[in-house]
C-alpha positions in Angstrom: -0.1 0.0 0.1 2.7 2.5 0.9 4.7 1.7 -2.1 1.7 2.5 -4.2 2.3 6.1 -3.5 5.8 6.0 -4.9 4.5 4.3 -8.1 1.9 6.9 -8.4 4.5 9.6 -8.3 6.6 7.8 -10.8 3.7 7.7 -13.1 2.9 11.3 -12.6 6.5 12.2 -13.2 6.7 10.1 -16.4 3.3 11.8 -17.7 4.9 15.2 -16.9 8.1 14.3 -18.8 6.2 12.8 -21.8 4.1 16.2 -22.0 7.3 18.2 -21.9 8.9 15.8 -24.6 5.8 16.3 -27.0 6.0 20.2 -26.6 9.7 20.2 -27.3 9.1 17.9 -30.3 6.8 20.4 -32.0 8.7 21.6 -35.0 10.0 25.1 -35.2 11.7 26.3 -38.3 14.8 24.8 -40.2 17.0 23.1 -37.8 19.7 21.9 -40.1 21.9 25.0 -39.8 21.3 25.3 -36.0 22.3 21.9 -35.3 25.2 21.9 -37.5 26.6 25.1 -36.0 25.9 23.8 -32.5 27.7 20.6 -33.1 30.8 22.3 -34.7 31.0 24.6 -31.5 30.4 21.5 -29.2 33.1 20.6 -26.8 32.8 17.1 -25.3 32.1 17.5 -21.6 34.0 15.3 -19.2 32.4 12.8 -17.0 32.7 15.1 -14.0 30.9 17.8 -15.9 28.1 15.6 -16.9 27.9 14.1 -13.4 27.7 17.6 -11.9 25.1 18.6 -14.4 23.0 15.6 -13.9 23.3 15.5 -10.0 22.3 19.2 -10.1 19.2 18.4 -12.0 18.4 15.5 -9.5 18.9 17.7 -6.5 16.5 20.3 -7.9 14.0 17.4 -8.5 14.6 16.2 -4.9 14.0 19.7 -3.6 10.3 19.5 -4.4 10.1 17.6 -1.2 10.6 21.0 0.5 8.5 23.1 -2.1 5.3 21.2 -2.2 6.6 19.3 -5.4 6.6 22.5 -7.6 10.2 22.4 -8.5 9.9 18.7 -9.4 6.9 19.3 -11.7 8.7 22.3 -13.5 12.0 20.5 -13.8 10.9 17.1 -15.2 8.5 19.0 -17.6 11.5 21.1 -18.8 13.9 17.9 -18.9 11.3 16.3 -21.2 11.0 19.5 -23.3 14.8 19.7 -23.9 14.9 16.0 -25.0 11.9 16.4 -27.3 13.6 19.4 -28.8 16.9 17.7 -29.4 15.1 14.7 -31.2 13.0 17.1 -33.2 16.0 19.2 -34.4 17.9 15.8 -35.1 15.2 14.6 -37.4 14.7 18.1 -39.1 18.5 18.0 -39.6 18.1 14.6 -41.7 19.6 12.5 -39.0 18.0 9.0 -39.2 15.6 8.3 -36.5 17.5 4.9 -35.7 20.8 6.9 -35.2 19.2 9.4 -32.7 17.5 6.4 -30.9 20.7 4.5 -30.6 22.7 7.5 -29.6 20.4 8.7 -26.9 19.4 5.3 -26.0 22.8 4.4 -24.7 22.5 6.5 -21.7 18.9 8.1 -21.9 17.2 5.2 -20.6 19.3 5.1 -17.5 19.2 8.9 -17.0 15.6 9.5 -17.6 14.7 6.6 -15.2 17.0 8.2 -12.6 15.4 11.6 -13.3 11.8 10.1 -13.0 12.7 8.6 -9.7 14.2 11.8 -8.3 11.0 13.6 -9.4 8.9 11.0 -7.7 10.6 11.6 -4.6 10.2 15.4 -5.0 6.6 15.0 -5.8 6.2 13.6 -2.2 6.5 17.4 -1.3 2.8 17.5 -1.8 2.2 15.1 1.0 4.8 16.8 3.2 2.9 20.2 2.6 -0.5 18.5 3.3 1.0 17.2 6.7 2.4 20.7 7.6 -1.2 22.1 6.8 -2.8 19.4 9.0 -4.7 17.9 6.2 -2.7 14.6 6.7 -1.3 12.9 9.6 2.4 12.7 10.1 3.8 10.0 7.9 5.6 7.1 9.5 9.1 5.6 8.6 7.3 3.0 6.7 5.6 5.7 4.6 8.8 7.5 3.8 11.2 4.5 3.4 10.3 3.7 -0.3 11.1 7.2 -1.2 14.6 7.1 0.5 15.4 4.0 -1.4 14.2 5.5 -4.6 16.4 8.6 -4.0 19.5 6.4 -3.5 18.6 4.3 -6.8 18.2 7.7 -8.6 21.6 8.9 -7.5 23.2 5.6 -8.6 21.3 5.7 -11.9 22.6 9.4 -12.5 26.2 8.4 -11.9 25.8 5.4 -14.3 24.2 7.6 -16.9 26.7 10.2 -16.7 29.7 7.7 -17.2 27.7 6.1 -20.2 27.2 9.5 -21.7 30.8 10.7 -21.4 32.4 7.4 -22.5 29.9 5.9 -25.0 27.2 8.2 -26.1 29.2 11.4 -27.0 32.0 9.6 -28.8 29.4 7.5 -31.0 27.4 10.8 -31.5 30.6 12.4 -32.9 31.2 9.4 -35.3 27.6 9.4 -36.6 27.3 13.2 -37.1 30.7 13.5 -39.1 
């Protein structure tokens, strides 16, 4: 029963991410020149830079627990939007869909799963806010334990995704783009 709240939050985070992706995917102008110029100016980030960026996003998602879930909602929507925009620009720049899926799929599944778990933890902030307002009783350790486990798993996935992105995804993307 208590785990179902976590699953509900994961589902909500997934829906929010998908809505953001769909909005980002909406075509907007000619992307070939924009994508080409961005790739030429692109500097391969290191593992530590990717980890710092991804961990920062995860921490902002976690911070929703102290802000009624608002930062989690906005951040997971934005993350989906950015990925939708990247995929849309890649397709409009005549990259093959399988190339985009292969390159992003190498780390994307792990990273998005970690971010959805982090968002699910942050969305628990709504329950915390209701407790502070006296609408709900104070949660027990058993109520909160699944969220702590999800937070730990999210951080492990973020580290793994950062490593995969730095050492596999970006080198492969460079080979496909050139």
